[in-house]
C-alpha positions, 0 to 999 in steps of 0.5 A, spaced: 907 432 196 902 434 191 906 430 185 906 436 181 912 434 175 913 441 172 914 443 165 915 450 165 912 452 158 911 459 154 904 461 155 903 461 147 905 454 147 899 452 152 893 449 149 887 446 154 883 442 149 877 439 154 875 439 161 875 447 162 868 446 166 871 442 171 877 447 173 877 451 179 882 457 181 885 457 188 890 462 190 894 462 197 899 466 201 902 472 197 896 470 192 901 471 186 901 464 183 894 462 180 893 455 181 888 451 178 885 444 181 880 439 178 874 439 182 872 432 180 879 429 182 883 434 186 889 434 181 893 441 179 894 440 172 897 447 171 898 453 174 901 460 173 907 460 178 909 465 182 916 465 179 913 467 172 906 470 174 906 472 166 908 469 160 908 462 162 904 456 165 907 450 169 904 444 167 904 438 171 907 432 166 903 427 170 897 429 166 900 429 160 901 423 155 908 423 154 909 417 150 911 421 144 916 425 148 924 424 146 926 425 153 925 430 159 930 432 164 927 434 171 931 438 176 930 437 183 926 443 186 925 444 194 918 447 194 918 448 202 924 452 201 922 456 195 926 462 195 932 459 196 931 454 190 930 460 186 936 463 188 940 457 187 937 457 180 933 450 180 927 453 176 928 452 169 924 453 163 922 447 158 924 448 151 
């Protein structure tokens, strides 16, 4: 429902260029995932996912200008049934 189109990227490839002052952290449930929300519009531009709490960021592709991208393949992931989706290998890392 949040509209997050995930691109899992290694932490060393992540760089936030601007807007840090508008970002607010949020943790819920088991408090492993570290969600980040914009305090102005409410979108979640990136977060540290529960599946990879260190070393990776999940970036919301809808917050990026992907005009120069050759191709992005998305995989369906059922976040409501998170454990089953992870066990089925539905969580992929972006090259």
